[in-house]
VMD Tcl script that draws the C-alpha trace (Angstrom):
set ca {
  {0.00 0.00 0.00}
  {1.45 3.32 -1.12}
  {0.32 6.77 -0.01}
  {0.16 9.16 -2.96}
  {-1.36 12.39 -4.24}
  {-3.49 10.59 -6.83}
  {-3.66 7.25 -8.61}
  {-5.82 5.15 -10.88}
  {-6.06 1.51 -11.86}
  {-6.27 0.65 -15.54}
  {-5.87 -2.76 -17.12}
  {-4.48 -4.39 -14.00}
  {-1.82 -1.69 -13.47}
  {-1.54 1.17 -10.98}
  {-0.74 4.63 -12.36}
  {0.56 6.75 -9.47}
  {1.16 10.51 -9.15}
  {3.18 11.91 -6.28}
  {3.64 8.59 -4.56}
  {5.63 7.54 -1.54}
  {5.42 10.59 0.69}
  {5.08 10.57 4.48}
  {4.77 14.26 5.45}
  {2.13 16.94 4.95}
  {3.72 20.29 5.78}
  {0.63 22.39 6.50}
  {-2.09 21.44 8.96}
  {-5.75 22.44 8.77}
  {-5.81 22.94 4.97}
  {-7.60 20.59 2.54}
  {-5.36 17.91 1.08}
  {-6.27 15.11 -1.28}
  {-4.57 11.76 -1.01}
  {-5.05 8.25 -2.31}
  {-4.02 4.77 -1.32}
  {-2.62 2.72 -4.19}
  {-2.98 -0.93 -3.21}
  {-1.86 -4.18 -4.83}
  {-3.06 -7.33 -3.13}
  {-1.86 -10.80 -4.00}
  {-4.74 -13.24 -3.68}
  {-3.76 -16.90 -3.29}
  {-4.94 -19.15 -6.14}
  {-7.21 -21.16 -3.84}
  {-8.97 -17.96 -2.62}
  {-9.97 -16.76 -6.09}
  {-13.66 -16.60 -6.99}
  {-14.50 -15.74 -3.36}
  {-15.56 -12.37 -1.92}
  {-13.04 -10.87 0.49}
  {-13.95 -7.97 2.81}
  {-11.54 -5.04 2.60}
  {-11.37 -2.05 4.93}
  {-8.99 0.91 4.95}
  {-9.17 3.23 7.94}
  {-7.32 6.35 9.02}
  {-6.26 6.28 12.67}
  {-4.09 8.49 14.84}
  {-0.64 7.27 15.80}
  {-2.29 6.23 19.09}
  {-4.74 3.98 17.24}
  {-7.86 6.17 17.60}
  {-10.22 6.39 14.60}
  {-10.03 9.77 12.82}
  {-13.44 11.44 12.61}
  {-13.60 14.75 10.74}
  {-17.28 15.32 11.51}
  {-18.96 12.92 9.06}
  {-17.91 9.69 10.78}
  {-14.63 7.79 10.69}
  {-12.40 8.35 7.66}
  {-12.47 4.94 6.00}
  {-13.49 2.91 2.97}
  {-14.71 -0.65 2.84}
  {-16.19 -3.14 0.46}
  {-15.89 -6.56 -1.09}
  {-13.23 -7.55 -3.60}
  {-13.26 -10.68 -5.70}
  {-10.93 -11.90 -8.41}
  {-11.54 -14.74 -10.83}
  {-8.99 -17.16 -12.24}
  {-8.23 -16.58 -15.91}
  {-8.42 -19.61 -18.18}
  {-5.14 -21.49 -18.40}
  {-3.61 -20.03 -15.24}
  {-1.18 -22.51 -13.70}
  {-2.53 -24.03 -10.46}
  {-1.09 -22.25 -7.43}
  {-0.33 -18.95 -9.19}
  {-1.34 -15.98 -7.01}
  {-3.56 -13.32 -8.57}
  {-2.83 -9.58 -8.48}
  {-5.63 -7.25 -7.41}
  {-4.66 -3.58 -7.85}
  {-7.07 -0.86 -6.71}
  {-7.11 2.77 -5.61}
  {-8.92 4.38 -2.69}
  {-9.12 8.19 -3.11}
  {-9.67 10.50 -0.15}
  {-10.20 14.05 -1.46}
  {-10.16 17.22 0.63}
  {-9.14 15.91 4.04}
  {-8.44 18.66 6.59}
  {-6.17 17.19 9.25}
  {-4.76 18.82 12.37}
  {-1.04 18.47 13.12}
  {-0.04 15.05 14.39}
  {0.80 11.49 13.44}
  {-1.53 9.26 11.44}
  {-1.61 5.73 10.03}
  {-3.62 4.24 7.17}
  {-4.48 0.64 8.08}
  {-5.63 -1.92 5.54}
  {-7.46 -5.09 6.58}
  {-8.66 -7.95 4.43}
  {-11.06 -10.44 6.00}
  {-10.25 -8.97 9.43}
  {-6.48 -9.47 9.06}
  {-4.22 -6.44 8.95}
  {-2.37 -6.46 5.63}
  {-0.60 -3.07 5.62}
  {0.08 0.06 7.68}
  {1.28 3.32 6.14}
  {2.19 6.08 8.61}
  {2.50 9.81 7.88}
  {2.78 13.10 9.77}
  {1.03 16.42 9.46}
  {3.27 19.31 10.51}
  {2.10 22.63 11.94}
  {3.94 24.94 9.54}
  {2.55 28.29 8.46}
  {1.38 28.92 4.91}
  {3.36 31.71 3.18}
  {1.49 35.01 3.65}
  {-0.77 33.50 6.31}
  {-1.35 34.76 9.84}
  {1.58 34.60 12.24}
}
mol new
graphics top color blue
foreach p $ca { graphics top sphere $p radius 0.5 }
foreach p [lrange $ca 0 end-1] q [lrange $ca 1 end] { graphics top cylinder $p $q radius 0.2 }
display resetview
């Protein structure tokens, strides 16, 4: 799972813009971010629905709620086996979860990704309390 400015999935590939950062320099201003995710589904778990959930938590593990409920995304993912795939070959499942216009106070945060209740990835980042140029002092 990669934290990025924006991304999209096309034809089984992830196209990523501004990926791999871990710091937002200005707190309390809208920022858009996306999670670019590539799961590897075992061959014997293909053609089954798997429950995915991504959630933003503080570095202390508390759910982040910006007024409209916890910042998260969840749903079912399912991948089928293509004809002729060798038995035992894992299947790639790339997808993107966009989170536009988040306004976060200064602090530490972690995106957590679970599949079927098992934590698969954690991506931490920090929001700094720097001043915008020309802003109030």
